[in-house]
C-alpha positions as YAML, in Angstrom:
chain: A
units: angstrom
residues:
- id: 1
  name: MET
  ca: [8.21, -33.71, -31.40]
- id: 2
  name: ALA
  ca: [6.12, -30.89, -32.04]
- id: 3
  name: ILE
  ca: [3.60, -30.18, -29.11]
- id: 4
  name: GLN
  ca: [-0.15, -30.21, -30.48]
- id: 5
  name: PRO
  ca: [-2.31, -27.12, -29.96]
- id: 6
  name: LEU
  ca: [-4.71, -27.16, -27.20]
- id: 7
  name: ALA
  ca: [-8.37, -28.03, -28.22]
- id: 8
  name: PRO
  ca: [-11.21, -26.09, -26.60]
- id: 9
  name: GLY
  ca: [-11.71, -27.74, -23.25]
- id: 10
  name: GLY
  ca: [-8.28, -28.01, -22.51]
- id: 11
  name: VAL
  ca: [-6.78, -27.13, -19.02]
- id: 12
  name: ILE
  ca: [-4.16, -24.53, -18.49]
- id: 13
  name: GLY
  ca: [-1.99, -24.69, -15.27]
- id: 14
  name: VAL
  ca: [-0.96, -21.62, -13.66]
- id: 15
  name: LEU
  ca: [1.65, -21.27, -11.08]
- id: 16
  name: GLY
  ca: [0.80, -18.39, -8.76]
- id: 17
  name: GLY
  ca: [-2.53, -17.15, -7.63]
- id: 18
  name: GLY
  ca: [-2.26, -13.50, -7.60]
- id: 19
  name: GLN
  ca: [-4.16, -10.84, -9.84]
- id: 20
  name: LEU
  ca: [-2.42, -11.91, -13.10]
- id: 21
  name: GLY
  ca: [-3.27, -15.55, -12.48]
- id: 22
  name: ARG
  ca: [-6.80, -14.13, -11.80]
- id: 23
  name: MET
  ca: [-6.87, -12.28, -15.27]
- id: 24
  name: LEU
  ca: [-5.36, -15.21, -16.99]
- id: 25
  name: ALA
  ca: [-8.18, -17.51, -15.79]
- id: 26
  name: LEU
  ca: [-10.71, -14.87, -16.74]
- id: 27
  name: ALA
  ca: [-9.20, -14.60, -20.15]
- id: 28
  name: ALA
  ca: [-9.02, -18.39, -20.81]
- id: 29
  name: ALA
  ca: [-12.75, -18.92, -19.86]
- id: 30
  name: PRO
  ca: [-14.41, -17.28, -23.06]
- id: 31
  name: LEU
  ca: [-12.03, -19.39, -25.34]
- id: 32
  name: GLY
  ca: [-13.53, -22.50, -23.83]
- id: 33
  name: LEU
  ca: [-10.24, -23.41, -21.86]
- id: 34
  name: LYS
  ca: [-10.03, -24.28, -18.10]
- id: 35
  name: THR
  ca: [-7.49, -23.09, -15.46]
- id: 36
  name: HIS
  ca: [-6.23, -25.08, -12.56]
- id: 37
  name: VAL
  ca: [-4.33, -22.48, -10.34]
- id: 38
  name: TYR
  ca: [-1.57, -23.75, -7.97]
- id: 39
  name: CYS
  ca: [-0.55, -21.68, -5.09]
- id: 40
  name: PRO
  ca: [0.45, -22.08, -1.40]
- id: 41
  name: ASP
  ca: [-1.79, -19.00, -0.46]
- id: 42
  name: PRO
  ca: [-5.31, -20.24, 0.47]
- id: 43
  name: ASP
  ca: [-6.70, -16.56, 0.05]
- id: 44
  name: SER
  ca: [-5.17, -16.48, -3.43]
- id: 45
  name: PRO
  ca: [-7.61, -14.30, -5.69]
- id: 46
  name: ALA
  ca: [-7.31, -16.30, -8.74]
- id: 47
  name: PHE
  ca: [-8.88, -19.33, -6.90]
- id: 48
  name: ASP
  ca: [-12.05, -17.44, -7.28]
- id: 49
  name: VAL
  ca: [-12.47, -17.68, -10.84]
- id: 50
  name: ALA
  ca: [-10.36, -20.93, -11.77]
- id: 51
  name: ALA
  ca: [-12.04, -24.14, -12.63]
- id: 52
  name: ASP
  ca: [-9.95, -25.95, -9.85]
- id: 53
  name: HIS
  ca: [-6.97, -24.87, -7.68]
- id: 54
  name: THR
  ca: [-4.31, -26.60, -5.56]
- id: 55
  name: ILE
  ca: [-3.16, -25.25, -2.21]
- id: 56
  name: ALA
  ca: [0.37, -26.62, -1.72]
- id: 57
  name: ALA
  ca: [3.99, -25.45, -1.18]
- id: 58
  name: TYR
  ca: [6.19, -24.80, -4.24]
- id: 59
  name: ASP
  ca: [8.64, -27.72, -3.15]
- id: 60
  name: ASP
  ca: [5.67, -30.27, -2.64]
- id: 61
  name: GLU
  ca: [6.67, -32.78, -5.20]
- id: 62
  name: ALA
  ca: [3.68, -35.03, -4.91]
- id: 63
  name: ALA
  ca: [1.21, -32.14, -5.12]
- id: 64
  name: LEU
  ca: [3.08, -30.72, -7.97]
- id: 65
  name: ALA
  ca: [2.90, -34.16, -9.81]
- id: 66
  name: ARG
  ca: [-0.80, -34.53, -9.23]
- id: 67
  name: PHE
  ca: [-1.04, -30.77, -10.54]
- id: 68
  name: ALA
  ca: [0.74, -31.71, -13.81]
- id: 69
  name: ALA
  ca: [-1.16, -34.75, -14.49]
- id: 70
  name: SER
  ca: [-4.41, -32.63, -14.32]
- id: 71
  name: VAL
  ca: [-3.50, -29.97, -16.94]
- id: 72
  name: ASP
  ca: [-2.36, -30.04, -20.43]
- id: 73
  name: VAL
  ca: [0.03, -27.07, -20.47]
- id: 74
  name: VAL
  ca: [1.54, -24.93, -17.63]
- id: 75
  name: THR
  ca: [2.48, -21.27, -17.39]
- id: 76
  name: TYR
  ca: [3.19, -18.96, -14.43]
- id: 77
  name: GLU
  ca: [2.18, -15.58, -13.25]
- id: 78
  name: PHE
  ca: [5.24, -14.55, -11.55]
- id: 79
  name: GLU
  ca: [8.91, -14.95, -12.18]
- id: 80
  name: ASN
  ca: [10.10, -16.12, -8.88]
- id: 81
  name: VAL
  ca: [8.83, -19.76, -9.31]
- id: 82
  name: PRO
  ca: [11.55, -22.03, -7.63]
- id: 83
  name: ALA
  ca: [13.95, -23.60, -10.19]
- id: 84
  name: GLU
  ca: [13.03, -27.09, -8.98]
- id: 85
  name: THR
  ca: [9.52, -26.48, -9.51]
- id: 86
  name: ALA
  ca: [9.78, -25.33, -12.84]
- id: 87
  name: LYS
  ca: [12.10, -28.38, -13.46]
- id: 88
  name: LEU
  ca: [9.84, -30.85, -12.08]
- id: 89
  name: VAL
  ca: [6.60, -29.45, -13.79]
- id: 90
  name: ALA
  ca: [8.37, -29.04, -17.12]
- id: 91
  name: GLY
  ca: [9.40, -32.81, -16.89]
- id: 92
  name: ARG
  ca: [5.84, -33.77, -17.13]
- id: 93
  name: LYS
  ca: [3.85, -31.25, -19.09]
- id: 94
  name: PRO
  ca: [5.08, -28.54, -21.54]
- id: 95
  name: LEU
  ca: [6.06, -25.22, -19.60]
- id: 96
  name: PHE
  ca: [5.68, -21.86, -21.38]
- id: 97
  name: PRO
  ca: [7.83, -19.76, -21.07]
- id: 98
  name: ASP
  ca: [10.32, -22.32, -20.53]
- id: 99
  name: ALA
  ca: [12.91, -22.95, -17.79]
- id: 100
  name: ARG
  ca: [15.61, -21.00, -19.87]
- id: 101
  name: ALA
  ca: [13.47, -17.83, -19.97]
- id: 102
  name: LEU
  ca: [12.74, -18.30, -16.11]
- id: 103
  name: SER
  ca: [16.30, -18.77, -15.26]
- id: 104
  name: THR
  ca: [17.60, -15.82, -17.37]
- id: 105
  name: THR
  ca: [15.22, -13.36, -15.99]
- id: 106
  name: GLN
  ca: [15.07, -14.73, -12.43]
- id: 107
  name: ASP
  ca: [18.70, -13.23, -11.59]
- id: 108
  name: ARG
  ca: [19.50, -9.53, -12.54]
- id: 109
  name: PHE
  ca: [23.06, -10.33, -13.22]
- id: 110
  name: TYR
  ca: [22.33, -13.06, -15.55]
- id: 111
  name: GLU
  ca: [19.60, -10.93, -17.30]
- id: 112
  name: LYS
  ca: [21.89, -7.92, -17.59]
- id: 113
  name: THR
  ca: [24.70, -10.24, -19.04]
- id: 114
  name: PHE
  ca: [22.40, -11.98, -21.50]
- id: 115
  name: LEU
  ca: [21.18, -8.50, -22.71]
- id: 116
  name: ARG
  ca: [24.71, -7.19, -23.10]
- id: 117
  name: ASN
  ca: [25.73, -10.33, -25.07]
- id: 118
  name: LEU
  ca: [22.63, -9.53, -27.31]
- id: 119
  name: GLY
  ca: [24.35, -6.04, -27.98]
- id: 120
  name: LEU
  ca: [21.22, -4.48, -26.50]
- id: 121
  name: PRO
  ca: [21.72, -1.12, -24.46]
- id: 122
  name: THR
  ca: [21.63, -1.39, -20.60]
- id: 123
  name: PRO
  ca: [23.02, 0.56, -17.68]
- id: 124
  name: ASN
  ca: [26.76, -0.37, -16.70]
- id: 125
  name: PHE
  ca: [26.61, -3.05, -14.03]
- id: 126
  name: ALA
  ca: [28.77, -5.36, -11.94]
- id: 127
  name: HIS
  ca: [28.22, -7.96, -9.50]
- id: 128
  name: VAL
  ca: [28.54, -7.87, -5.83]
- id: 129
  name: ASP
  ca: [29.07, -10.76, -3.57]
- id: 130
  name: ASP
  ca: [31.02, -9.17, -0.60]
- id: 131
  name: ARG
  ca: [32.81, -6.13, 0.26]
- id: 132
  name: ALA
  ca: [35.76, -6.52, -2.20]
- id: 133
  name: THR
  ca: [33.55, -6.93, -5.00]
- id: 134
  name: LEU
  ca: [31.53, -3.98, -3.81]
- id: 135
  name: VAL
  ca: [34.63, -1.81, -3.67]
- id: 136
  name: ALA
  ca: [35.42, -3.04, -7.40]
- id: 137
  name: ALA
  ca: [31.89, -2.40, -8.53]
- id: 138
  name: VAL
  ca: [31.50, 1.06, -7.22]
- id: 139
  name: ALA
  ca: [35.02, 1.86, -9.06]
- id: 140
  name: ALA
  ca: [33.79, 0.46, -12.25]
- id: 141
  name: VAL
  ca: [30.35, 1.70, -12.16]
- id: 142
  name: GLY
  ca: [30.62, 5.08, -9.98]
- id: 143
  name: ARG
  ca: [28.33, 7.01, -8.01]
- id: 144
  name: PRO
  ca: [25.37, 7.65, -7.52]
- id: 145
  name: SER
  ca: [24.39, 3.81, -8.43]
- id: 146
  name: VAL
  ca: [21.81, 1.44, -7.37]
- id: 147
  name: LEU
  ca: [22.56, -1.53, -5.53]
- id: 148
  name: LYS
  ca: [20.03, -4.51, -5.84]
- id: 149
  name: THR
  ca: [19.57, -8.08, -4.82]
- id: 150
  name: ARG
  ca: [20.10, -10.30, -7.83]
- id: 151
  name: ARG
  ca: [16.76, -12.14, -7.06]
- id: 152
  name: PHE
  ca: [13.33, -11.77, -5.66]
- id: 153
  name: GLY
  ca: [13.02, -7.82, -5.75]
- id: 154
  name: TYR
  ca: [10.08, -6.04, -7.05]
- id: 155
  name: ASP
  ca: [8.24, -2.68, -6.62]
- id: 156
  name: GLY
  ca: [11.30, -1.26, -5.24]
- id: 157
  name: LYS
  ca: [12.13, -3.92, -2.56]
- id: 158
  name: GLY
  ca: [15.59, -5.28, -2.29]
- id: 159
  name: GLN
  ca: [17.48, -2.26, -3.74]
- id: 160
  name: GLY
  ca: [19.01, 1.02, -2.47]
- id: 161
  name: LEU
  ca: [20.85, 4.11, -3.76]
- id: 162
  name: VAL
  ca: [24.61, 4.24, -3.28]
- id: 163
  name: ARG
  ca: [25.13, 8.01, -3.02]
- id: 164
  name: GLU
  ca: [28.45, 9.91, -2.59]
- id: 165
  name: GLY
  ca: [29.52, 9.63, 0.94]
- id: 166
  name: LEU
  ca: [27.59, 6.40, 1.86]
- id: 167
  name: ALA
  ca: [29.91, 4.07, 3.58]
- id: 168
  name: LEU
  ca: [30.19, 0.76, 1.72]
- id: 169
  name: ASP
  ca: [29.52, -1.27, 4.81]
- id: 170
  name: ASP
  ca: [26.14, 0.56, 5.02]
- id: 171
  name: ALA
  ca: [25.40, -0.18, 1.36]
- id: 172
  name: LEU
  ca: [26.43, -3.87, 1.80]
- id: 173
  name: ALA
  ca: [24.25, -3.99, 4.82]
- id: 174
  name: MET
  ca: [21.08, -3.10, 2.68]
- id: 175
  name: MET
  ca: [21.07, -6.25, 0.91]
- id: 176
  name: GLY
  ca: [21.23, -8.37, 4.09]
- id: 177
  name: GLY
  ca: [24.01, -10.68, 2.82]
- id: 178
  name: GLN
  ca: [22.18, -11.54, -0.51]
- id: 179
  name: PRO
  ca: [24.20, -11.74, -3.88]
- id: 180
  name: ALA
  ca: [23.62, -8.33, -5.51]
- id: 181
  name: ILE
  ca: [24.38, -6.25, -8.56]
- id: 182
  name: LEU
  ca: [25.35, -2.74, -8.75]
- id: 183
  name: GLU
  ca: [23.88, -0.48, -11.85]
- id: 184
  name: ALA
  ca: [24.73, 2.72, -12.94]
- id: 185
  name: PHE
  ca: [21.94, 5.26, -11.92]
- id: 186
  name: VAL
  ca: [20.27, 6.27, -15.14]
- id: 187
  name: HIS
  ca: [18.93, 9.93, -15.57]
- id: 188
  name: PHE
  ca: [15.92, 9.13, -17.65]
- id: 189
  name: ARG
  ca: [13.25, 11.39, -19.04]
- id: 190
  name: ALA
  ca: [10.49, 8.63, -18.86]
- id: 191
  name: GLU
  ca: [9.91, 4.95, -18.07]
- id: 192
  name: VAL
  ca: [8.37, 3.09, -20.83]
- id: 193
  name: SER
  ca: [7.63, -0.58, -21.62]
- id: 194
  name: VAL
  ca: [6.81, -2.87, -24.35]
- id: 195
  name: ILE
  ca: [4.22, -5.78, -23.86]
- id: 196
  name: ALA
  ca: [4.81, -8.28, -26.61]
- id: 197
  name: ALA
  ca: [3.95, -11.96, -27.48]
- id: 198
  name: ARG
  ca: [5.60, -14.77, -29.34]
- id: 199
  name: GLY
  ca: [3.80, -17.94, -30.46]
- id: 200
  name: ARG
  ca: [5.00, -21.58, -30.43]
- id: 201
  name: SER
  ca: [5.63, -21.07, -34.33]
- id: 202
  name: GLY
  ca: [7.60, -17.98, -33.81]
- id: 203
  name: GLU
  ca: [4.90, -15.43, -34.63]
- id: 204
  name: PHE
  ca: [5.72, -12.12, -32.82]
- id: 205
  name: ALA
  ca: [3.07, -9.34, -32.14]
- id: 206
  name: ALA
  ca: [3.64, -6.15, -29.91]
- id: 207
  name: TYR
  ca: [1.36, -3.64, -28.61]
- id: 208
  name: ASP
  ca: [2.02, 0.15, -28.85]
- id: 209
  name: VAL
  ca: [4.73, 1.20, -26.50]
- id: 210
  name: VAL
  ca: [3.44, 2.18, -23.22]
- id: 211
  name: GLU
  ca: [4.45, 5.22, -20.93]
- id: 212
  name: ASN
  ca: [4.51, 4.57, -17.19]
- id: 213
  name: ARG
  ca: [4.54, 6.83, -14.02]
- id: 214
  name: HIS
  ca: [5.74, 5.52, -10.79]
- id: 215
  name: GLU
  ca: [5.29, 6.60, -7.19]
- id: 216
  name: ASN
  ca: [7.35, 5.16, -4.36]
- id: 217
  name: HIS
  ca: [8.88, 2.64, -6.93]
- id: 218
  name: ILE
  ca: [5.17, 1.31, -7.58]
- id: 219
  name: LEU
  ca: [3.40, 1.61, -10.92]
- id: 220
  name: ARG
  ca: [0.91, 4.27, -10.70]
- id: 221
  name: SER
  ca: [-0.29, 4.71, -14.16]
- id: 222
  name: SER
  ca: [0.18, 3.63, -17.86]
- id: 223
  name: HIS
  ca: [-0.42, 5.71, -20.74]
- id: 224
  name: VAL
  ca: [-1.07, 4.59, -24.46]
- id: 225
  name: PRO
  ca: [0.54, 5.92, -26.74]
- id: 226
  name: ALA
  ca: [3.82, 6.91, -25.30]
- id: 227
  name: SER
  ca: [5.06, 10.45, -26.01]
- id: 228
  name: ILE
  ca: [7.99, 9.13, -28.01]
- id: 229
  name: ARG
  ca: [9.15, 9.34, -31.62]
- id: 230
  name: PRO
  ca: [8.17, 6.74, -33.88]
- id: 231
  name: GLU
  ca: [11.60, 5.52, -34.39]
- id: 232
  name: THR
  ca: [12.15, 5.22, -31.01]
- id: 233
  name: ALA
  ca: [9.10, 3.26, -30.36]
- id: 234
  name: ALA
  ca: [10.30, 0.75, -33.25]
- id: 235
  name: SER
  ca: [13.68, 0.53, -31.58]
- id: 236
  name: ALA
  ca: [11.98, -0.59, -28.40]
- id: 237
  name: VAL
  ca: [9.86, -3.12, -30.25]
- id: 238
  name: ALA
  ca: [12.74, -4.55, -32.00]
- id: 239
  name: MET
  ca: [14.72, -5.17, -28.77]
- id: 240
  name: ALA
  ca: [11.66, -7.13, -27.39]
- id: 241
  name: LYS
  ca: [11.67, -9.21, -30.52]
- id: 242
  name: LYS
  ca: [15.34, -9.83, -30.53]
- id: 243
  name: ILE
  ca: [15.08, -11.06, -26.83]
- id: 244
  name: ALA
  ca: [11.93, -13.20, -27.41]
- id: 245
  name: ASP
  ca: [13.58, -14.82, -30.53]
- id: 246
  name: GLU
  ca: [16.93, -15.46, -28.69]
- id: 247
  name: LEU
  ca: [15.16, -17.18, -25.62]
- id: 248
  name: LYS
  ca: [12.80, -18.94, -28.26]
- id: 249
  name: TYR
  ca: [10.08, -17.43, -25.96]
- id: 250
  name: VAL
  ca: [6.45, -18.48, -26.06]
- id: 251
  name: GLY
  ca: [3.95, -16.18, -24.16]
- id: 252
  name: VAL
  ca: [3.67, -12.52, -23.29]
- id: 253
  name: LEU
  ca: [6.64, -10.66, -21.91]
- id: 254
  name: GLY
  ca: [7.05, -7.16, -20.60]
- id: 255
  name: LEU
  ca: [10.18, -5.33, -21.56]
- id: 256
  name: GLU
  ca: [10.90, -2.22, -18.98]
- id: 257
  name: LEU
  ca: [13.04, 0.52, -20.68]
- id: 258
  name: PHE
  ca: [14.41, 4.02, -19.74]
- id: 259
  name: LEU
  ca: [13.79, 6.69, -22.13]
- id: 260
  name: VAL
  ca: [16.96, 8.85, -22.26]
- id: 261
  name: ASP
  ca: [18.02, 11.90, -24.06]
- id: 262
  name: GLY
  ca: [21.68, 12.02, -25.55]
- id: 263
  name: PRO
  ca: [23.84, 14.13, -28.00]
- id: 264
  name: THR
  ca: [21.82, 12.23, -30.82]
- id: 265
  name: GLY
  ca: [18.41, 12.52, -29.50]
- id: 266
  name: GLU
  ca: [16.14, 10.29, -27.45]
- id: 267
  name: ARG
  ca: [16.87, 6.62, -27.32]
- id: 268
  name: VAL
  ca: [15.84, 3.63, -24.92]
- id: 269
  name: MET
  ca: [18.01, 1.61, -22.43]
- id: 270
  name: VAL
  ca: [16.88, -1.86, -21.17]
- id: 271
  name: ASN
  ca: [15.98, -1.86, -17.46]
- id: 272
  name: GLU
  ca: [14.42, -5.45, -17.09]
- id: 273
  name: ILE
  ca: [12.60, -8.22, -18.71]
- id: 274
  name: ALA
  ca: [9.40, -9.60, -17.03]
- id: 275
  name: PRO
  ca: [8.88, -13.19, -18.42]
- id: 276
  name: ARG
  ca: [4.85, -12.95, -17.83]
- id: 277
  name: VAL
  ca: [1.99, -10.71, -18.42]
- id: 278
  name: HIS
  ca: [2.81, -7.29, -17.09]
- id: 279
  name: ASN
  ca: [1.02, -4.44, -14.96]
- id: 280
  name: SER
  ca: [1.67, -1.86, -17.78]
- id: 281
  name: GLY
  ca: [-0.17, -4.26, -19.99]
- id: 282
  name: HIS
  ca: [-3.46, -4.18, -17.98]
- id: 283
  name: TRP
  ca: [-4.77, -1.35, -20.20]
- id: 284
  name: THR
  ca: [-5.02, -3.99, -23.19]
- id: 285
  name: ILE
  ca: [-8.33, -5.70, -21.51]
- id: 286
  name: GLU
  ca: [-10.41, -2.62, -22.74]
- id: 287
  name: GLY
  ca: [-7.91, -0.56, -24.79]
- id: 288
  name: ALA
  ca: [-6.63, -3.19, -27.45]
- id: 289
  name: ALA
  ca: [-8.42, -5.53, -29.68]
- id: 290
  name: THR
  ca: [-6.81, -8.61, -27.84]
- id: 291
  name: SER
  ca: [-5.97, -8.39, -24.14]
- id: 292
  name: GLN
  ca: [-2.46, -9.25, -23.02]
- id: 293
  name: PHE
  ca: [-4.16, -12.11, -21.15]
- id: 294
  name: GLU
  ca: [-5.91, -13.61, -23.84]
- id: 295
  name: GLN
  ca: [-2.70, -13.08, -26.06]
- id: 296
  name: HIS
  ca: [-0.68, -15.09, -23.40]
- id: 297
  name: VAL
  ca: [-3.46, -17.91, -23.44]
- id: 298
  name: ARG
  ca: [-3.45, -18.02, -27.13]
- id: 299
  name: ALA
  ca: [0.64, -18.14, -27.36]
- id: 300
  name: ILE
  ca: [0.95, -21.06, -24.99]
- id: 301
  name: ALA
  ca: [-2.08, -22.77, -26.31]
- id: 302
  name: GLY
  ca: [-0.59, -23.01, -29.78]
- id: 303
  name: TRP
  ca: [-3.44, -20.68, -31.07]
- id: 304
  name: PRO
  ca: [-2.63, -17.78, -33.58]
- id: 305
  name: LEU
  ca: [-1.80, -14.47, -31.75]
- id: 306
  name: GLY
  ca: [-4.51, -11.76, -31.84]
- id: 307
  name: SER
  ca: [-4.59, -8.25, -33.18]
- id: 308
  name: THR
  ca: [-2.61, -5.71, -30.89]
- id: 309
  name: ALA
  ca: [-4.52, -2.74, -32.34]
- id: 310
  name: THR
  ca: [-5.07, 0.00, -29.75]
- id: 311
  name: ARG
  ca: [-8.75, 1.51, -29.34]
- id: 312
  name: GLY
  ca: [-7.65, 5.15, -28.91]
- id: 313
  name: THR
  ca: [-5.76, 6.96, -26.33]
- id: 314
  name: VAL
  ca: [-5.71, 4.94, -23.07]
- id: 315
  name: THR
  ca: [-4.90, 5.37, -19.46]
- id: 316
  name: MET
  ca: [-4.67, 2.77, -16.78]
- id: 317
  name: THR
  ca: [-4.34, 3.66, -13.16]
- id: 318
  name: ASN
  ca: [-3.56, 1.23, -10.44]
- id: 319
  name: LEU
  ca: [-5.71, 1.11, -7.24]
- id: 320
  name: LEU
  ca: [-3.55, 0.95, -4.25]
- id: 321
  name: GLY
  ca: [-4.88, 0.23, -0.52]
- id: 322
  name: ALA
  ca: [-8.04, 2.04, 0.35]
- id: 323
  name: GLU
  ca: [-8.18, 3.78, -2.99]
- id: 324
  name: ALA
  ca: [-10.28, 0.80, -3.97]
- id: 325
  name: ASP
  ca: [-12.99, 1.92, -1.76]
- id: 326
  name: ARG
  ca: [-14.08, 4.34, -4.21]
- id: 327
  name: TRP
  ca: [-15.37, 1.78, -6.32]
- id: 328
  name: ARG
  ca: [-18.89, 3.44, -6.18]
- id: 329
  name: ASP
  ca: [-17.46, 6.62, -7.62]
- id: 330
  name: LEU
  ca: [-15.54, 4.79, -10.23]
- id: 331
  name: LEU
  ca: [-18.51, 2.62, -11.52]
- id: 332
  name: ALA
  ca: [-20.49, 6.06, -12.06]
- id: 333
  name: GLU
  ca: [-17.60, 7.35, -13.91]
- id: 334
  name: PRO
  ca: [-18.52, 7.57, -17.76]
- id: 335
  name: GLY
  ca: [-15.98, 5.66, -19.74]
- id: 336
  name: ALA
  ca: [-14.16, 4.24, -16.62]
- id: 337
  name: SER
  ca: [-13.65, 0.38, -16.58]
- id: 338
  name: LEU
  ca: [-13.23, -0.80, -12.97]
- id: 339
  name: HIS
  ca: [-11.25, -4.30, -12.07]
- id: 340
  name: LEU
  ca: [-10.86, -5.34, -8.43]
- id: 341
  name: TYR
  ca: [-8.72, -8.19, -7.55]
- id: 342
  name: GLY
  ca: [-10.89, -9.78, -4.71]
- id: 343
  name: LYS
  ca: [-7.93, -9.28, -2.30]
- id: 344
  name: GLY
  ca: [-8.32, -8.99, 1.47]
- id: 345
  name: GLU
  ca: [-7.00, -6.15, 3.42]
- id: 346
  name: PRO
  ca: [-6.39, -2.88, 1.49]
- id: 347
  name: LYS
  ca: [-2.70, -2.54, 2.92]
- id: 348
  name: PRO
  ca: [-1.09, 0.86, 1.82]
- id: 349
  name: GLY
  ca: [0.79, 0.29, -1.42]
- id: 350
  name: ARG
  ca: [-1.07, -3.02, -2.20]
- id: 351
  name: LYS
  ca: [-2.27, -3.21, -5.55]
- id: 352
  name: MET
  ca: [-6.15, -4.02, -4.93]
- id: 353
  name: GLY
  ca: [-7.52, -3.15, -8.65]
- id: 354
  name: HIS
  ca: [-7.18, -0.79, -11.50]
- id: 355
  name: VAL
  ca: [-9.25, 1.28, -13.54]
- id: 356
  name: THR
  ca: [-8.92, 1.95, -17.45]
- id: 357
  name: ARG
  ca: [-10.23, 5.07, -19.01]
- id: 358
  name: LEU
  ca: [-10.43, 5.41, -23.02]
- id: 359
  name: ALA
  ca: [-10.34, 8.87, -24.66]
...
């Protein structure tokens, strides 16, 4: 049975209360939609701007049932929602993106296998469960290579470089006994991403390809348009559409890619799928006709997708740690749009906000 589109006044449940949940709530309000944010952290920045919130653990079945009863549709702002949480909520209210998208992208080995089965280019990879499988993986993938936990890694956490001469026992110790995946090291020219959305009806829309710059594994800045050939950009968008269609995805996704040079010219290779709104899409708030957050709300609500047209040349810069203390200077800068996330202590490397500049 088809799920009816939300009407204005409807309530969107959001699992997770970080800055992405905060910006989803801010995007829903002008459309006449309310948000109810569920998160265990009482200091969640999304609580400040949501119509309602629940502070409870992700395995609190009674709290989850009450949460589901209070909303019309549920989404999430991070991909590490426990599988049982997603299952319980999806049994009560529509969950977008659905449990299949979540389970496919939560585990790096499942994700890479899914991409390979779709015929999409990825770095060579192999699973690692113990020393014997690590020996086999290094033999198959080679060195240098990157050893990553299969789950729960982000911003460079849960991974390490397997260089020539590194003892395999030391490499295994980096993972702390967790199941892992070994991936070939990619000599890339740039890191790019596609932010795209798929609606309930299968409608698809993608933004211009983004060029990203990282420092210490954390996104520092995003630039639009990316410095790539039109045919390369078209190839990247086609990959995102193929993934979204195969998963019957509903909502915004971020597709992270490596831009590599080869004998036949530049091409893109898939790194990871993010089944949610993405840090490299924050530029769309001021830099596109429809922000990625409004686009996600439209998609999960069953509404038409908005225009993804870019409003010129755009740069988004993350404000990490104490950099957010420069808010007075940034507010005084002509053409700069400041977003602060309402977080507490500005720890080094912590994303406290971002600033967008349009040329």
